[in-house]
C-alpha angles and dihedrals in degrees: 000000000000091000091051091047090052090048092051091049092052090048090052090049089052098051105027119097109242123235107193091141090252114093092195091054092045090055093046092050091051092049094049095050092047097046107034113091096174104103093206099054092037090054091051091058092044091053092050090049093047091052095047094244093158097157093054090044089053092049091051102039109029100063135046138217116272134196114272129177090303114029130283106340134179143123121280115259146095119309141061091272093057137068110260141128095282098045091047089052090048092048092049092049091051093046090049091052091050095045091047088056091049102040126033087189094070092104094064103024096057136194132275123225137174138171134224130207102269120124135172109197094188089066098028084238120144137156094248093053092045090052090053092050091048090052091047092060090056097039090053086059092049093251117147113247128205104200119178110233091221140019117291137182113278094246090063089073122069119219106201138002090284094052093245131108119276116276136181133325091024092058094058093046091049091051089051091052091048089055088054094050105045099126110080114249124230107283096017092112094046100103089167088077089080091065098040107035119097087213092071116099133175113226096179101109095040096047094043091050092049093046093051091046090052090053089070088071090069097040111099106161107039095147091049090048091054091056101041119125092206117114124210131202118205130194123188093193094234089302140108102285106089102083094040096049089049090053092045091054088051091053090052092050096251128138109251115281115247108258123218098242096208091054102033100095128058114271118172090201093056085218100185099051134056090216122019092214117110088199087077088076133211095357092067095036094064097117092044095050094047091049091048091053090049093048095042090242116155100195128058119194119194122188116192119241092272091047092229097108132052136206122191131199128185129197112237128213092255091058096255123123121238111211107196122222120232090254092051092050089049090056089055095044092047092051092045099047092048093045091051090047091052093049094046104033122126119249093256096045114128121212089209088067091060123097139186125186140198137172114262094249091055129091119293091220093110089054090054092049091047093051092053098040099040103242127120127267125192135184127215135189115277113285130064090247088077092048092050093048093049093047089054090053092049093049091050088055093053098260126139120227115200103178144356134180151169122217094244090080095274113141138174120193111190123346107270087117126023098221136071109284125198095185097059091038090055095054094042092054088048091054090046091052092047092051092049090047089064087063093042091247124137126214091252092051091050090049089057089050090053091051093046090054100041103023133273115282110193116181140183128191129186141137147219125225117233122171096184114085091195090057092050091050093048091052092057095039089055089056090053091052100032109143096004137352114305092002122124119212118277093198137029101207103306095339114104117224117224101183140005126204121188113191091184093062100024095243123144120171092195093065122083091233092040090237124128117249089210117076118271114254106195095173094063136047120239130153125172124201122199111200129207091241091063098262121133119199129182129193116197142156124241117250093218108023138051093257140128105204128198127200117189128177134177106217106195130185117243092259091062100075103147096114095183090056093046092049092049092050091050090048092053092047092052090050089053091046091054096043099045104028107029100029095195097189094050093044098040095241122167116216121224124184118224 
């Protein structure tokens, strides 16, 4: 009787008009219960409806995912604003509609998909299942599908025709198409199509072989690598990186890195770490560091679960570990890639044809190296999608790009892929360390040499939490009307401001026409201040979280080598930035250290 009563109740929920007092919510509830065929996520919405949780229902059902700095991102769960079976089907349908309008060749060129290791049991939602559903939408439309038979690093999968992540205006057009394709088509829920359709192909072996072959282009000391006495520990943070880093080390001639056994295999619960993000530093590298000490290994390499980012730690003579920041690693990579290019260039190679790139919130160290060595440096908006897109443009115009990075430990050595790549970065840093070892130089010592030659670049990044969008907007609007209407601040406390760039409005005081060279981004807040003392500070909002981030860097000339003095000056400037521009007490901001 209880089972029948529950069944009747669910049936009533499915067919009864809803009267929450919000017509938009009533419509959204009806759509979800009609379209969702995942019993777990459907039950979550039914339970919220049954318990009168209208606010949570509204939060879940009355907004959709949007493109941030790296694609459509959200947590897994029930609702149109989360990642789940239904929203992945809707997104794929919209993307299909858009691609069909752009490329008539879609029916014979096909699409590439892969899965990672994430899984949410409460919603029966996992990466492998979502990949199958994504493929089903296309297979039902007779589109060839290349679905990797196992998890792979993110860089193995291309995102658009150019191999880079989707940028504007494509993102806005795709969202529009998704809105036009929200009801699942016939066949979209048939995940069995992946196993039965002759249009399904597995690209794993071919892509992996090509990727490893391409790695040879950025290997310069294979014989030296084969003889090195250095040992390396690698952790894949319960993600996809282990097998691919092992293969990459083999390509470079190294002995295999020592894996952290507890973190070697995929685990969607990331059971040995509080946060599966190697950017968090020594606190999440505990198992790696202890294993390295046991195995007498001086270098620890940590790829994140997607294997597209890399953290590096080095044992110092005093027994402490030095965990490098993304900006510090970029200084080393920039020096290394240019040094290798110089030593291996052809006789007719032109340094003016060489480029390096970084996102605008990242360190300016590559700019300093470029100015001294004669190659080109360019900045992009935050997000590797902008770097990848710009690299593609440069390559098509006959330019050579050696290296690109973003400060959040995302690196790209060479151009075989157009996304940040932790696998190639790991093996390149291993070769760098092995080369330096022959001269009895550590990574940290080489970093100091880079700074001594090109100028110290000392940076600090952190953020404040703010859950009120109106407060965030008022903070930035105040900066645009600081002393008087439409006037940016000329000082921050006692620190004189040389230039201001506002990506939100497209203003840049350093340009003759006062217009920003970087694209305008009206949907986000980002203002950069260049100070007379050489410091550059950026305030920006997060595309996916309730944060106001700040990025501050002291960019010193080579003759200013008193690091204690530079660090103190940066510290005081950040304090002034927080006090005068963010006003945390007045605006109710909560500080979090990164």
